[in-house]
C-alpha positions in Angstrom: -35.8 -9.7 20.8 -38.6 -12.9 21.6 -41.1 -14.5 19.5 -43.7 -16.6 21.5 -46.2 -19.2 19.7 -50.3 -17.5 20.9 -52.1 -20.5 22.6 -55.8 -20.0 23.5 -58.3 -17.7 22.0 -58.4 -14.8 24.6 -57.4 -11.8 22.1 -59.3 -12.9 19.8 -59.3 -11.6 17.3 -56.3 -9.5 17.8 -54.7 -12.9 17.7 -55.0 -16.6 16.5 -54.4 -19.2 18.0 -51.3 -20.5 16.4 -49.8 -17.6 15.2 -46.3 -15.7 16.7 -45.8 -12.7 18.4 -42.9 -11.0 18.3 -41.6 -8.6 21.7 -38.9 -5.8 21.5 -37.7 -5.4 25.7 -35.8 -2.8 24.9 -39.4 -0.4 23.5 -40.6 1.4 26.5 -45.1 -0.2 26.6 -47.7 2.5 25.9 -51.2 2.7 26.6 -53.4 0.4 24.2 -50.2 -1.4 23.1 -50.1 -5.2 23.0 -48.0 -6.9 25.9 -46.1 -10.7 26.5 -46.6 -10.2 30.5 -44.4 -12.5 33.3 -46.2 -13.0 36.3 -44.1 -14.5 39.1 -44.9 -18.3 40.1 -47.3 -19.5 43.6 -44.3 -21.6 44.3 -40.5 -20.6 44.0 -38.9 -22.2 41.4 -41.8 -23.0 39.0 -42.0 -21.1 35.2 -43.2 -17.7 35.6 -46.4 -17.4 34.3 -47.0 -15.8 30.5 -49.9 -13.8 29.1 -50.6 -12.3 26.1 -52.7 -8.6 26.6 -53.5 -5.2 26.1 -51.1 -2.7 28.4 -53.8 0.4 30.4 -51.5 1.4 32.7 -49.0 1.1 35.9 -50.5 2.5 38.7 -48.5 2.4 42.4 -49.6 -1.3 44.0 -51.1 -2.6 40.4 -50.9 -3.8 36.7 -53.5 -2.9 35.0 -54.6 -5.0 30.7 -57.6 -5.8 29.2 -58.3 -9.2 26.7 -60.8 -9.4 24.1 -62.5 -12.3 24.2 -64.4 -12.4 26.6 -63.8 -8.5 27.3 -62.5 -7.8 30.9 -60.2 -5.8 33.0 -57.3 -7.4 34.9 -55.1 -6.6 37.2 -51.8 -8.2 39.0 -50.1 -6.7 41.8 -46.8 -5.0 40.9 -44.4 -7.0 43.0 -45.9 -10.1 41.0 -45.0 -8.5 37.6 -41.6 -10.1 36.2 -42.0 -7.9 32.6 -43.8 -6.3 30.1 -42.8 -6.6 26.6 -44.5 -4.8 24.0 -45.5 -6.6 21.0 -44.0 -5.4 17.6 -45.1 -7.8 15.1 -47.2 -11.4 14.6 -46.9 -14.0 11.9 -49.2 -16.8 10.9 
């Protein structure tokens, strides 16, 4: 398990800036789960991008997520996805 500090308001009101969420990499991800996603950086050697979003689905070529503020759907090429970990809890 690991924890991530929330920065920003893209998942408000579900999560607020300053909260901490805890993910468990060993648990499977299901539709509707909040997740921490790591996406490969644009430049090799740079740190990956990290996002907290709601899992919608995997397609053969895409990871599809949604956010709450503003409510939009986001897609990433699956080849760029490093990890998708389910959030188990949040703390203020």
